[in-house]
C-alpha positions in Angstrom: 5.4 -5.8 -4.8 3.2 -2.7 -5.1 1.0 -2.2 -8.1 -1.3 0.6 -9.1 -4.5 0.0 -11.0 -7.5 2.1 -12.0 -10.8 1.5 -10.4 -12.2 0.1 -13.6 -9.4 -2.5 -13.8 -9.9 -3.3 -10.1 -13.6 -3.9 -10.8 -13.0 -6.2 -13.7 -10.0 -8.1 -12.1 -11.0 -8.1 -8.4 -10.6 -11.8 -8.0 -7.1 -11.8 -9.5 -6.0 -8.7 -7.5 -7.2 -10.4 -4.2 -5.3 -13.5 -5.2 -2.1 -11.5 -5.7 -2.7 -9.8 -2.4 -3.4 -13.1 -0.6 -0.8 -15.4 -2.1 2.0 -13.0 -3.3 1.6 -10.4 -0.6 1.2 -7.6 -3.1 -0.1 -4.2 -2.2 -2.6 -2.9 -4.8 -3.2 0.8 -4.9 -6.5 1.7 -6.6 -6.8 5.0 -8.3 -9.8 7.0 -9.5 -9.2 9.8 -11.9 -5.5 9.5 -11.3 -5.8 9.8 -7.5 -5.1 7.0 -5.0 -8.4 6.2 -3.2 -7.9 2.7 -1.7 -5.3 0.0 -1.1 -5.7 -3.8 -1.0 -3.2 -5.3 1.5 -2.8 -8.7 3.0 -4.7 -9.1 6.3 -1.5 -9.6 8.3 -0.1 -6.3 7.0 -3.4 -4.6 7.9 -3.2 -6.0 11.4 0.3 -4.5 11.8 -0.9 -1.2 10.5 -3.8 -1.1 12.9 -1.6 -2.1 15.8 0.9 0.7 15.0 -2.0 3.2 14.7 -3.5 2.2 18.1 -0.1 2.4 19.8 0.5 5.9 18.3 -3.1 6.9 19.4 -2.3 5.7 22.9 0.9 7.7 23.1 -0.9 10.9 21.9 -3.6 10.4 24.4 -1.0 9.9 27.2 0.7 13.1 26.2 -2.6 15.0 26.2 -3.4 13.7 29.7 0.1 14.8 30.9 -0.2 18.2 29.3 -3.8 18.8 30.3 -4.6 16.8 33.4 -8.3 16.6 34.2 -9.4 18.8 37.1 -10.7 16.5 39.8 -14.3 17.1 40.9 -14.9 18.4 44.4 
């Protein structure tokens, strides 16, 4: 489940929100002045997000190297 809370609610209920993230797997979006600024997610979800980001970064780097191969030094 995804919940959205203000930063003031997050400050006063941080332990509860972390518990909901850890045990229920909730994603908590934290807003400041009506704008999303941070997200609490379970560590396993974060690991998957980071893995996907690194894989995408690697594919982009591979395409750059194919498109603009380095000129070998003489």
